[in-house]
N, C-alpha and C positions, 0 to 999 in steps of 0.2 A: 838775388832776385833774377828771375828769368829775363832773357833779352826780349825786347819788343819786336824783334824780327821773327817772322814766321818760322817756327822750328821744324816744320814739315812741309814738303813741297805741295801737298794737296790742300793745305790751308785748313786742316781739321781744327787746329788751335790757332787763334789770332789774338794778339795782345797789342796794346798801344795803338799806333797809327794803322796797323793791319786790321784792327777790329772796325771795319767800315760801317757796320750797322750802328754801332755805338756812336761813332763820330758823326754820322749822318743825323741820327736822332738828336744828338746834342746840339748840332747846328740848327736844326729845325725847331726844337722845342725848348732849348736853353737848359736842359738837364738830361742826364743819362737815362736810358730806359730801365725799367724794373728787371730784376733777375728772373729769368724764366725757370731755372732749375728748382729753386726753392719756392718761388712765387706761386706757380700754378698748383703745386702739390703740398708744400709745407708752409706757405705764407711768408716767405722771405721778403723783407721790406727793404733790403739793400739795393742799391742801384748797380746796373751792369757796368763792368769795366773791361770785359773781354768776351770772346765768342768761342764756343766749342761746338763743333758740328753745325755751325751757323746759328746757334742759339745764344742769346745774350745772357751772360751770367755775372754775378758779383764775384769779387776776388776769391772769397772762400769756396763757393760752389764751383767756380770756374777752374781754380787750381786743382781741386779734387778731381773734377771730371777730366781735366787736361792730363793729369798724372796717369789716370787709368787709360785714357785714349792713347797716349803716347806709349805706354807700356804694351798695350795690345798691338800697336803698329810695330814696335820693336820686336815683339815675339813673332809676328807674322813675317817680318823681314828676315829674322833669324831662320825661320823654317824654309822660306823660299830660297835664300842663299845657301842654306845647308844642303839642299837637293843637288847643288852643283859639286859639292865636296863628297862625292860618292864614288868608290872604285868601280861600280857598275855603270857609271855614266861617263861618256867620252869626255876627257879633260877639255876645259875651255882653253882658248888660245892665251898665251902668256900676257898679252896686252889687256885682255878682259880680266884675267886673274889679278893683275896689278890694280886695275880700276876697282875691282870688288874689294880688294884689301884696303884701298884708300876710302872706300865708301863705308867701311865699318864705323859705326857711330854716326850715321848720316843725321840723326836727330841731335847730335852733340851730347851735351850733358843732360838733356831733358829726360831721356829714358832712364838713365842711371838715377837721376834725382827722383823720378817717379817711384822707382823701386825702393829707394832709401827712405823717402819721406811720405809714401802713400798712406800709411796708417795715421800719421800725425795730421795730414791734410784732411783725411776722412773725418777725424774727430773734431777738427775745426769747423768743417762744413756741416757736420751732423753730430752735434753733441748727444750723448746718450739720453734718450727720453724714456724713462722707465714706464710711462703709461702706454708707449707705442712699441717698445722693444719686446722681442720674444723672451721667454723664460730662460733659455740657454744663454742668450746674450747678457741678460741681467746677472745670472749666476756667474758667468765668466768675469764680468766687470767687478763683481763683489769679491771673488777669490780665484784669480787666474791659476794659482798653484794647485788648488784642489781640482780644478777642471783638467789641468795637464796630467795629474796623477792617474786619471782614467785613460791615458794615452789617446786622448781625443784632440783633434786640432781645434784651435780657437774658432768660435762661430764666424769671426770675421773672414776666415779662410774660405769657408763655404760660400759666404756672400760675395767674396772677391771673385770666385769662379763664376758666379752668376753675373756679376758686373762685367767681367771680361767677355762672357757670352753675349751680353747685350751690346757691348762695344763692338764685338765682332760683326754684329748686324748693323749697327749704327753707321759705321764708316762707309760701307758700300751704299747704304741708303742715302747718306749725305752726298756721296760722289755722284749718285744718280739724280740728285736734286729733288728727292721725294721728301720735302721738308715736313709735311704732315705726318709722315711715318717716323721721321727723326723725333718729332715732338712726342708722339705716342710712346716710342721706345724710351725716351728720356724720362717720361713720367714713371715708367716701370723701373728704370735704373735708379731714380731718386728713392723710390720705395725700398729697393734692395739696399742702397747705400745707407739709408737711415737705420736699417736693422744692424748693419755690420759694425 
């Protein structure tokens, strides 16, 4: 199980004592707040246990959102740090190079866990709902081998790219404290995640 320590310096994902909104609500009202991720859009009735982008989420929706958020951060870090490893760029001083090497995996096991368990977390948070899922998603769920014979990627991969794009916008929005926009983007992200 993930550590209760913030896995990222910006506080995008907060669990345990770091989830200050959950703790504050619990102290004030004697129970945890409702899950935002599923609640506003899908009617999740579970109580919040963690925060992602400052939004209170239950464990299922929170772990799924956290996996994608941390995967997006990891990808961004890889891209940024990769710019320094370029023969056309003046080499960094050895001390900085050593510090960058030590910073590899700054998110710890969180980003690797996200990649490894992302699909499973997605299915726990958003089980296939045949009345809401698209035809291609249903066809893939019924016979993934037939879908693959057409050399097409699973529908979840297309939806994954859309989720990553939304996360790419959610992080800077969260960092700028534009919570109303984070909430709007989260409602879109939940719709996409439920299809995947």
